[in-house]
C-alpha positions as CSV (number, residue, x, y, z in Angstrom):
1,D,30.4,136.2,15.9
2,F,29.2,133.2,18.0
3,T,26.8,130.3,17.6
4,D,23.7,129.7,19.6
5,E,25.4,126.6,21.0
6,E,28.3,128.7,22.3
7,F,26.0,131.2,23.8
8,D,23.9,128.5,25.6
9,N,27.0,126.7,26.8
10,T,28.5,129.8,28.2
11,R,25.3,130.9,29.9
12,R,25.0,127.4,31.5
13,Y,28.6,127.6,32.6
14,L,28.1,131.0,34.3
15,I,24.9,129.8,36.0
16,N,26.8,126.7,37.3
17,L,29.5,129.0,38.6
18,V,27.0,131.2,40.4
19,N,25.2,128.1,41.8
20,G,28.6,127.0,43.3
21,V,28.8,130.2,45.4
22,E,26.3,128.9,47.8
23,D,28.4,125.8,48.5
24,S,30.4,127.4,51.2
25,P,30.0,130.3,53.7
26,S,33.3,131.8,52.6
27,S,32.2,131.9,48.9
28,L,28.9,133.6,49.9
29,I,30.8,136.2,52.0
30,S,33.1,136.8,49.0
31,W,30.1,137.1,46.7
32,Y,28.3,139.8,48.8
33,F,31.6,141.6,49.6
34,A,32.4,141.9,45.9
35,G,28.9,143.0,45.1
36,R,28.9,145.6,47.8
37,C,32.3,146.9,46.5
38,C,31.1,147.1,42.9
39,G,27.7,148.6,43.7
40,D,25.8,145.6,42.4
41,D,24.6,144.1,45.7
42,I,22.3,141.3,44.4
43,S,21.8,137.7,45.5
44,P,23.2,134.8,43.6
45,E,19.6,133.8,42.8
46,E,18.9,137.3,41.3
47,H,22.1,137.0,39.3
48,I,21.0,133.7,37.9
49,C,17.7,135.2,36.9
50,R,19.5,137.9,35.0
51,L,21.7,135.4,33.2
52,E,18.6,133.3,32.3
53,K,17.0,136.5,30.8
54,L,20.1,137.4,28.8
55,T,19.7,137.2,25.1
56,R,22.0,136.8,22.1
57,E,21.1,140.4,21.1
58,D,22.1,141.7,24.6
59,I,25.6,140.3,24.1
60,I,25.9,141.7,20.6
61,E,24.8,145.1,21.8
62,A,27.3,145.1,24.6
63,A,30.1,144.0,22.3
64,R,29.3,146.9,19.9
65,S,29.6,149.3,22.8
66,F,33.3,148.5,23.2
67,S,36.0,150.5,21.4
68,L,39.6,149.5,20.7
69,D,41.9,151.5,23.0
70,T,45.4,150.0,22.7
71,V,47.1,147.5,20.4
72,Y,50.2,145.7,21.6
73,V,52.8,143.9,19.4
74,M,54.9,141.3,21.1
75,E,58.3,140.3,19.7
76,A,60.9,137.9,20.9
77,D,64.0,139.6,22.2
78,G,66.4,136.7,21.7
79,E,66.1,135.3,25.2
80,G,64.2,132.3,26.5
81,E,63.6,128.8,25.4
82,D,62.9,129.5,21.7
83,A,66.1,131.5,21.4
84,E,68.2,128.7,22.9
85,E,66.7,126.2,20.5
86,D,67.5,128.4,17.5
87,D,71.1,128.7,18.7
88,D,71.5,124.9,18.8
89,E,70.5,124.5,15.2
């Protein structure tokens, strides 16, 4: 669940990132190279248009399409900073 404010802030952040692509030739080259490799060869301007059209419902629908694949459980193994602190006490 996310608020409208979080959605709007995230969309503005992503639009600003894409706008920054045009700040340098190397960024633009990287943009088009990545797009070509991923099969989504669109201009930064077109990407911004897509972001501007994105709705809250689009995000919810996309999130519902994901399924949990793997669950990891992390445990301390007695090594590291925390283990050393515990030994000193």
